[in-house]
Kinemage of the C-alpha trace (Angstrom):
@kinemage 1
@onewidth
@group {chain A} dominant
@subgroup {mainchain}
@vectorlist {calphas} color= white
{ca met a 1} P 0.843 -8.713 -12.613
{ca glu a 2} L 3.835 -6.406 -12.292
{ca asn a 3} L 4.529 -7.564 -8.733
{ca leu a 4} L 4.215 -11.204 -9.829
{ca leu a 5} L 6.823 -10.723 -12.555
{ca val a 6} L 9.174 -8.962 -10.134
{ca ser a 7} L 8.834 -11.853 -7.671
{ca leu a 8} L 9.652 -14.362 -10.421
{ca leu a 9} L 12.878 -12.673 -11.433
{ca pro a 10} L 16.035 -14.045 -9.778
{ca lys a 11} L 17.712 -11.788 -7.251
{ca glu a 12} L 21.211 -12.589 -8.520
{ca gln a 13} L 22.964 -13.301 -11.818
{ca tyr a 14} L 23.668 -17.011 -12.210
{ca ser a 15} L 26.636 -18.484 -14.025
{ca val a 16} L 26.333 -19.550 -17.661
{ca ala a 17} L 26.393 -23.225 -16.692
{ca val a 18} L 23.572 -22.782 -14.198
{ca arg a 19} L 21.472 -20.728 -16.632
{ca tyr a 20} L 21.853 -23.208 -19.477
{ca ala a 21} L 21.256 -26.211 -17.192
{ca ala a 22} L 18.056 -24.598 -15.927
{ca thr a 23} L 17.055 -23.825 -19.510
{ca leu a 24} L 17.527 -27.487 -20.441
{ca leu a 25} L 15.325 -28.429 -17.493
{ca ile a 26} L 12.574 -26.042 -18.651
{ca val a 27} L 12.730 -27.396 -22.206
{ca gly a 28} L 12.721 -30.938 -20.793
{ca val a 29} L 9.521 -30.238 -18.858
{ca ala a 30} L 7.932 -28.830 -22.031
{ca thr a 31} L 9.051 -31.957 -23.924
{ca leu a 32} L 7.498 -34.291 -21.365
{ca leu a 33} L 4.291 -32.301 -21.407
{ca arg a 34} L 4.237 -32.417 -25.215
{ca leu a 35} L 4.771 -36.208 -25.142
{ca ser a 36} L 1.874 -36.620 -22.738
{ca leu a 37} L -0.361 -34.644 -25.131
{ca ser a 38} L 0.903 -36.184 -28.346
{ca asp a 39} L -2.566 -37.079 -29.626
{ca glu a 40} L -4.131 -33.715 -28.829
{ca leu a 41} L -1.212 -31.705 -30.247
{ca gln a 42} L -0.124 -33.953 -33.114
{ca his a 43} L -0.507 -31.096 -35.594
{ca tyr a 44} L 1.293 -28.573 -33.334
{ca pro a 45} L 4.785 -29.963 -32.751
{ca val a 46} L 6.348 -26.752 -31.339
{ca leu a 47} L 3.390 -25.119 -29.566
{ca leu a 48} L 4.428 -25.971 -25.989
{ca phe a 49} L 7.995 -24.815 -26.568
{ca phe a 50} L 6.995 -21.159 -26.871
{ca pro a 51} L 6.350 -20.851 -23.091
{ca ala a 52} L 9.694 -22.573 -22.439
{ca val a 53} L 11.502 -19.996 -24.582
{ca phe a 54} L 9.676 -17.097 -22.905
{ca leu a 55} L 10.299 -18.417 -19.400
{ca ser a 56} L 13.992 -19.009 -20.045
{ca ala a 57} L 14.477 -15.513 -21.426
{ca leu a 58} L 12.459 -13.964 -18.584
{ca leu a 59} L 14.247 -15.773 -15.758
{ca phe a 60} L 17.777 -15.510 -17.145
{ca asp a 61} L 18.644 -13.598 -20.327
{ca arg a 62} L 18.114 -13.578 -24.044
{ca gly a 63} L 21.076 -15.946 -24.495
{ca ser a 64} L 19.155 -18.530 -22.492
{ca gly a 65} L 16.103 -17.789 -24.646
{ca phe a 66} L 18.156 -18.328 -27.820
{ca phe a 67} L 19.522 -21.574 -26.362
{ca ala a 68} L 15.989 -22.715 -25.449
{ca thr a 69} L 14.838 -21.934 -29.008
{ca ile a 70} L 17.611 -24.006 -30.620
{ca val a 71} L 17.188 -26.944 -28.235
{ca ser a 72} L 13.406 -26.852 -28.658
{ca ala a 73} L 13.765 -26.844 -32.456
{ca val a 74} L 16.143 -29.828 -32.321
{ca val a 75} L 13.837 -31.772 -29.972
{ca ala a 76} L 10.776 -30.974 -32.057
{ca ala a 77} L 12.531 -31.972 -35.276
{ca tyr a 78} L 13.645 -35.289 -33.780
{ca leu a 79} L 10.554 -36.306 -31.815
{ca phe a 80} L 7.496 -34.482 -33.081
{ca ile a 81} L 7.999 -33.746 -36.786
{ca ala a 82} L 7.535 -36.687 -39.149
{ca pro a 83} L 9.416 -38.888 -39.588
{ca ser a 84} L 9.830 -39.112 -35.808
{ca glu a 85} L 13.147 -40.042 -34.181
{ca ser a 86} L 14.935 -38.692 -37.206
{ca phe a 87} L 16.393 -35.355 -38.251
{ca glu a 88} L 15.141 -35.783 -41.812
{ca ile a 89} L 12.683 -32.941 -42.270
{ca asp a 90} L 10.305 -32.588 -45.155
{ca ile a 91} L 10.604 -29.282 -46.966
{ca arg a 92} L 7.022 -28.509 -45.979
{ca glu a 93} L 7.972 -28.794 -42.301
{ca phe a 94} L 11.169 -26.796 -42.687
{ca val a 95} L 9.379 -23.483 -43.161
{ca pro a 96} L 7.226 -23.749 -39.955
{ca leu a 97} L 10.307 -24.811 -37.996
{ca ser a 98} L 12.245 -21.836 -39.353
{ca ile a 99} L 9.383 -19.552 -38.376
{ca phe a 100} L 9.480 -21.042 -34.863
{ca ile a 101} L 13.213 -20.307 -34.600
{ca val a 102} L 12.790 -16.710 -35.802
{ca thr a 103} L 9.819 -16.217 -33.479
{ca gly a 104} L 11.728 -17.744 -30.559
{ca phe a 105} L 14.666 -15.397 -31.131
{ca thr a 106} L 12.261 -12.448 -31.316
{ca ile a 107} L 10.483 -13.533 -28.128
{ca ser a 108} L 13.841 -13.843 -26.382
{ca ala a 109} L 14.975 -10.362 -27.438
{ca val a 110} L 11.653 -8.728 -26.512
{ca thr a 111} L 11.493 -10.608 -23.212
{ca glu a 112} L 15.027 -9.481 -22.373
{ca ala a 113} L 13.930 -5.876 -22.880
{ca leu a 114} L 10.816 -6.528 -20.779
{ca arg a 115} L 12.875 -8.105 -17.992
{ca gln a 116} L 15.286 -5.187 -17.902
{ca ala a 117} L 12.392 -2.724 -17.850
{ca ile a 118} L 10.755 -4.595 -14.955
{ca gln a 119} L 14.017 -4.693 -13.022
{ca lys a 120} L 14.576 -0.991 -13.635
{ca leu a 121} L 11.024 -0.265 -12.486
{ca ala a 122} L 11.530 -2.366 -9.347
{ca arg a 123} L 14.748 -0.478 -8.554
{ca ser a 124} L 12.952 2.815 -9.113
{ca glu a 125} L 10.127 1.776 -6.783
{ca thr a 126} L 12.634 0.800 -4.106
{ca gln a 127} L 14.463 4.093 -4.504
{ca lys a 128} L 11.192 6.011 -4.382
{ca ser a 129} L 10.220 4.250 -1.160
{ca leu a 130} L 13.586 5.074 0.396
{ca leu a 131} L 13.350 8.717 -0.669
{ca leu a 132} L 9.793 8.932 0.646
{ca glu a 133} L 10.903 7.426 3.941
{ca glu a 134} L 13.767 9.912 4.202
{ca leu a 135} L 11.464 12.810 3.333
{ca ser a 136} L 8.932 11.591 5.877
{ca his a 137} L 11.629 11.381 8.548
{ca arg a 138} L 12.856 14.904 7.876
{ca thr a 139} L 9.331 16.306 7.679
{ca lys a 140} L 8.439 14.613 10.959
{ca asn a 141} L 11.496 16.134 12.662
{ca asp a 142} L 10.689 19.580 11.261
{ca leu a 143} L 7.093 19.339 12.446
{ca phe a 144} L 8.115 18.263 15.932
{ca met a 145} L 10.522 21.204 16.004
{ca val a 146} L 7.676 23.551 15.055
{ca ser a 147} L 5.556 21.920 17.753
{ca ser a 148} L 8.290 22.485 20.348
{ca val a 149} L 8.615 26.170 19.398
{ca leu a 150} L 4.849 26.655 19.612
{ca thr a 151} L 4.822 24.916 23.008
{ca leu a 152} L 7.462 27.316 24.328
{ca gln a 153} L 5.486 30.256 22.957
{ca ala a 154} L 2.307 28.970 24.615
{ca arg a 155} L 4.020 28.666 27.993
{ca ala a 156} L 5.291 32.232 27.710
{ca gln a 157} L 1.819 33.697 27.118
{ca ser a 158} L -0.119 35.238 29.974
{ca asp a 159} L -3.339 35.590 27.977
{ca pro a 160} L -5.264 32.297 28.425
{ca asn a 161} L -6.998 32.670 25.043
{ca val a 162} L -3.696 33.054 23.215
{ca arg a 163} L -2.221 30.157 25.182
{ca ala a 164} L -5.197 27.928 24.323
{ca ala a 165} L -4.941 28.842 20.623
{ca leu a 166} L -1.218 27.992 20.563
{ca gln a 167} L -1.820 24.715 22.393
{ca ala a 168} L -4.494 23.798 19.833
{ca ala a 169} L -1.991 24.572 17.060
{ca val a 170} L 0.579 22.344 18.773
{ca ala a 171} L -1.890 19.454 18.858
{ca arg a 172} L -2.752 19.872 15.169
{ca val a 173} L 0.903 19.977 14.128
{ca ala a 174} L 1.510 16.844 16.204
{ca val a 175} L -1.300 15.049 14.333
{ca ile a 176} L 0.472 15.641 11.026
{ca ala a 177} L 3.863 14.720 12.513
{ca arg a 178} L 2.552 11.391 13.787
{ca ala a 179} L 1.087 10.605 10.379
{ca gln a 180} L 4.506 11.300 8.844
{ca glu a 181} L 6.072 9.055 11.475
{ca arg a 182} L 3.900 6.133 10.375
{ca leu a 183} L 4.089 6.820 6.652
{ca arg a 184} L 4.748 3.760 4.501
{ca gly a 185} L 6.280 4.340 1.075
{ca asp a 186} L 4.558 1.534 -0.815
{ca asn a 187} L 1.849 3.528 -2.584
{ca asp a 188} L 1.617 6.781 -4.478
{ca gly a 189} L 2.170 9.440 -1.836
{ca gly a 190} L 2.561 6.820 0.900
{ca ser a 191} L 0.017 5.170 3.173
{ca val a 192} L -0.685 5.048 6.912
{ca glu a 193} L -1.961 2.082 8.940
{ca met a 194} L -4.845 3.654 10.843
{ca ala a 195} L -5.233 1.417 13.907
{ca ala a 196} L -1.747 2.063 15.289
{ca tyr a 197} L -1.867 5.718 14.224
{ca leu a 198} L -5.124 6.442 16.050
{ca glu a 199} L -4.048 4.509 19.142
{ca asp a 200} L -0.844 6.560 19.377
{ca leu a 201} L -2.694 9.818 18.724
{ca cys a 202} L -5.444 9.191 21.292
{ca arg a 203} L -2.998 7.975 23.937
{ca thr a 204} L -1.045 11.224 23.573
{ca leu a 205} L -4.211 13.345 23.708
{ca gly a 206} L -5.365 11.574 26.850
{ca asp a 207} L -2.019 12.040 28.601
{ca met a 208} L -1.878 15.697 27.603
{ca leu a 209} L -5.448 16.786 28.409
{ca arg a 210} L -6.928 14.658 31.197
{ca asp a 211} L -4.706 16.053 34.005
{ca val a 212} L -5.647 14.046 37.132
{ca arg a 213} L -9.194 13.254 36.011
{ca pro a 214} L -9.963 9.534 35.527
{ca ile a 215} L -10.784 9.798 31.832
{ca ala a 216} L -10.076 6.808 29.607
{ca val a 217} L -9.582 7.215 25.862
{ca leu a 218} L -10.289 3.940 24.065
{ca val a 219} L -9.653 3.157 20.398
{ca ser a 220} L -11.230 0.417 18.289
{ca ala a 221} L -10.064 0.554 14.678
{ca asp a 222} L -10.100 -1.903 11.808
{ca lys a 223} L -6.742 -2.878 10.340
{ca leu a 224} L -6.759 -0.769 7.215
{ca glu a 225} L -4.406 1.523 5.346
{ca val a 226} L -5.388 4.785 3.701
{ca asn a 227} L -3.300 7.274 1.779
{ca ser a 228} L -1.373 9.825 3.789
{ca ser a 229} L -3.589 12.844 3.033
{ca asp a 230} L -6.743 10.995 4.142
{ca ala a 231} L -4.927 9.757 7.254
{ca val a 232} L -3.984 13.318 8.227
{ca ser a 233} L -7.575 14.519 7.706
{ca ile a 234} L -8.981 11.682 9.832
{ca gly a 235} L -6.340 12.356 12.476
{ca leu a 236} L -7.260 16.040 12.624
{ca ile a 237} L -10.961 15.186 12.967
{ca val a 238} L -10.191 12.741 15.794
{ca asn a 239} L -7.938 15.307 17.445
{ca glu a 240} L -10.649 17.963 17.517
{ca leu a 241} L -13.466 15.656 18.641
{ca val a 242} L -11.451 13.919 21.367
{ca thr a 243} L -10.047 17.232 22.582
{ca asn a 244} L -13.551 18.717 22.855
{ca ala a 245} L -14.807 15.616 24.665
{ca ile a 246} L -12.028 15.647 27.262
{ca lys a 247} L -12.310 19.405 27.797
{ca tyr a 248} L -16.076 19.818 27.979
{ca ala a 249} L -17.821 16.474 28.548
{ca phe a 250} L -16.534 15.930 32.092
{ca pro a 251} L -16.831 19.117 34.165
{ca asp a 252} L -16.071 19.381 37.873
{ca asp a 253} L -13.242 16.806 37.712
{ca arg a 254} L -15.632 13.972 36.949
{ca gly a 255} L -14.353 10.898 35.148
{ca gly a 256} L -15.582 9.003 32.143
{ca thr a 257} L -14.703 7.364 28.863
{ca val a 258} L -14.094 8.665 25.363
{ca lys a 259} L -14.270 5.999 22.679
{ca val a 260} L -12.982 6.307 19.116
{ca thr a 261} L -14.123 3.746 16.534
{ca leu a 262} L -12.982 3.518 12.927
{ca ala a 263} L -14.655 0.839 10.839
{ca gln a 264} L -14.711 -0.048 7.184
{ca thr a 265} L -18.115 0.178 5.504
{ca gly a 266} L -19.370 -0.594 2.026
{ca gly a 267} L -19.045 3.025 0.980
{ca gly a 268} L -15.772 3.881 2.726
{ca val a 269} L -15.079 4.270 6.436
{ca glu a 270} L -17.127 5.349 9.428
{ca leu a 271} L -15.520 7.273 12.280
{ca val a 272} L -17.377 7.476 15.587
{ca val a 273} L -16.246 9.527 18.602
{ca glu a 274} L -18.490 9.152 21.648
{ca asp a 275} L -18.319 9.863 25.362
{ca asp a 276} L -20.422 9.220 28.455
{ca gly a 277} L -20.234 12.775 29.688
{ca val a 278} L -22.805 15.514 30.147
{ca gly a 279} L -23.967 15.391 26.527
{ca cys a 280} L -23.564 17.453 23.384
{ca pro a 281} L -24.349 21.154 23.409
{ca pro a 282} L -27.723 22.021 21.833
{ca glu a 283} L -26.000 23.657 18.853
{ca pro a 284} L -22.634 22.872 17.297
{ca ser a 285} L -19.873 24.956 18.786
{ca pro a 286} L -18.806 27.955 16.677
{ca gly a 287} L -15.172 27.435 17.712
{ca asp a 288} L -12.264 26.844 15.369
{ca gly a 289} L -12.154 23.117 16.202
{ca ser a 290} L -15.773 22.475 15.263
{ca arg a 291} L -15.415 24.490 12.073
{ca leu a 292} L -12.301 22.496 11.172
{ca val a 293} L -14.120 19.173 11.662
{ca arg a 294} L -17.015 20.264 9.450
{ca leu a 295} L -14.630 21.654 6.837
{ca leu a 296} L -12.529 18.458 6.727
{ca ala a 297} L -15.611 16.234 6.465
{ca ala a 298} L -16.993 18.366 3.631
{ca gln a 299} L -13.619 18.468 1.882
{ca met a 300} L -13.496 14.661 1.893
{ca gln a 301} L -17.102 14.576 0.575
{ca gly a 302} L -18.278 12.962 3.783
{ca asp a 303} L -21.065 13.776 6.194
{ca leu a 304} L -21.073 14.525 9.910
{ca ser a 305} L -23.961 13.895 12.292
{ca arg a 306} L -24.723 13.560 15.981
{ca asp a 307} L -26.753 10.801 17.597
{ca pro a 308} L -29.308 12.526 19.872
{ca arg a 309} L -30.258 9.191 21.482
{ca his a 310} L -26.808 8.738 22.975
{ca ala a 311} L -26.549 9.462 26.698
{ca gly a 312} L -23.362 11.476 26.268
{ca cys a 313} L -22.211 12.993 23.018
{ca lys a 314} L -21.776 10.831 19.914
{ca thr a 315} L -20.473 12.184 16.624
{ca val a 316} L -20.500 10.051 13.480
{ca val a 317} L -18.407 10.956 10.445
{ca arg a 318} L -18.867 8.913 7.266
{ca leu a 319} L -16.141 9.297 4.668
{ca pro a 320} L -16.201 7.770 1.165
{ca ile a 321} L -12.493 7.017 1.046
{ca arg a 322} L -10.816 3.946 -0.416
{ca arg a 323} L -8.654 1.670 1.700
{ca leu a 324} L -5.328 0.561 0.213
{ca asn a 325} L -5.082 -2.982 1.616
């Protein structure tokens, strides 16, 4: 409803002549409608003029609402209050007409305040979106800077375990940075369109980890938006599962395919990461990546399972999160 009212409001301030001419047009439409319903509304001479007053005040200003009230009262007195086509008004009809005028003025004043509040809210929403976009841009740059520093530190390490830990940290920071890069400031906290986000993330992981092995990383994701915190959590889960698949599912330089699927379900979303490699280990890995995936799934009140019937390794994560579009 709020967005509808914002879309109805004019984007610029019209001249007095234009506003009053448009107000006359609105009252004219109400008059024609009242004439067409003369039998049904014979006891309600001013009923259809209330929307005309409200609309005039909403679209323009309270002055237009006052003008619509006066014109409507004159038209009603002349055409719809007995005796018709005359400005002679019985004392019994004068009081209802006076009440209409007072009510019309009140509607105009209240509607003016409502219009200004809506416009102020729309400006605030625009400003919030701009600030969120600026914050996202700066955060993204800071995260990429952190990622670059960690990359340099990893290259300088001679211990392969330390180097691997730093490289894993780089990948996780990059997941958050890419979510910030795709952040849209049109919801509380921002939202991320998941299809493009996952495609970008998986393309980068494939380029970084496959070396010369013919490993394809494919993404199939529904067009849906989720809030930024859920997007980061999903991105981290995908990062860990795809990284493990590329590292361990294809030993001895063999090739294969890793497929990531994100689909909307009745209870939220379902994330599937599967490969056609050597298969899952008998027990979940005790490594930091596997623990992080289980922790993120539990934190989002989801569940994680493996499909033992799959030829390679197939992990299914069901998350009860709400899409935003």
